[in-house]
C-alpha positions in Angstrom: -12.5 3.0 -7.9 -12.0 1.9 -4.4 -15.4 3.7 -3.8 -17.1 1.3 -6.5 -15.3 -2.0 -5.4 -14.9 -1.3 -1.7 -11.7 -3.5 -1.5 -10.4 -5.0 1.6 -7.0 -3.9 0.5 -5.5 -1.7 -2.2 -2.3 -2.1 -3.7 -0.5 0.9 -5.1 2.4 1.8 -7.1 4.5 5.0 -6.6 4.3 5.7 -10.6 0.9 5.7 -12.2 -0.3 7.9 -15.1 -3.2 10.2 -13.4 -1.8 10.6 -9.7 1.2 9.2 -7.9 0.8 6.6 -5.1 1.2 8.8 -2.6 -1.5 11.2 -3.8 -3.9 7.9 -4.6 -3.1 6.6 -0.8 -3.8 10.2 0.7 -6.9 10.1 -1.5 -8.2 6.6 -0.5 -7.4 7.0 3.4 -9.7 10.0 3.1 -12.5 8.2 1.8 -11.9 4.9 3.1 -9.6 5.5 6.2 -9.8 1.7 7.7 -8.7 0.1 4.1 -5.2 -1.0 4.4 -2.8 0.2 1.8 0.4 -1.6 0.2 2.7 0.3 -2.2 4.3 -2.5 -4.6 6.9 -0.7 -6.6 10.2 -1.0 -8.2 10.9 2.5 -6.0 9.8 1.5 -3.0 13.5 2.1 -2.2 12.9 5.9 -2.2 10.2 5.7 0.1 11.0 4.5 3.8 8.4 2.6 6.2 8.3 5.5 8.3 7.5 8.1 5.3 4.7 5.3 4.3 3.3 5.3 8.0 2.7 8.9 8.0 0.4 8.6 4.8 -1.3 6.2 6.2 0.4 3.3 4.1 0.3 -0.2 5.7 3.6 -1.5 4.2 6.1 -0.9 1.1 7.4 -3.5 -0.6 9.8 -3.9 -3.7 8.8 -5.4 -7.3 12.5 -6.8 -6.8 11.3 -8.6 -3.9 10.2 -12.0 -4.1 6.1 -12.6 -4.6 6.0 -14.4 -1.1 6.9 -11.0 0.5 4.2 -9.2 -0.7 1.9 -11.8 0.2 3.5 -11.8 3.8 2.7 -8.1 4.3 -0.7 -8.7 2.6 -1.2 -11.2 5.5 0.1 -9.2 8.4 -2.1 -6.2 7.5 -5.0 -8.4 8.4 -3.5 -10.8 10.9 -0.7 -8.7 12.6 0.0 -11.6 15.0 1.0 -14.2 12.6 3.7 -11.9 10.8 
């Protein structure tokens, strides 16, 4: 779907029906290396930021976090100096 819609940002969960979020992130990065990816998952605590960076994921946000955390992370992807 990313190839069809050409998003500015991809938001993934770690648990998805066809492929997991890590597999999806790797595929998105292969096809669209400049598109930032944020993992938004209730399993975010089992996936560390350093592991995420190795996969090309820009940020990991727990679904337990306030929505403002997700929005702040999304903003920081585009405006790193504002974060």
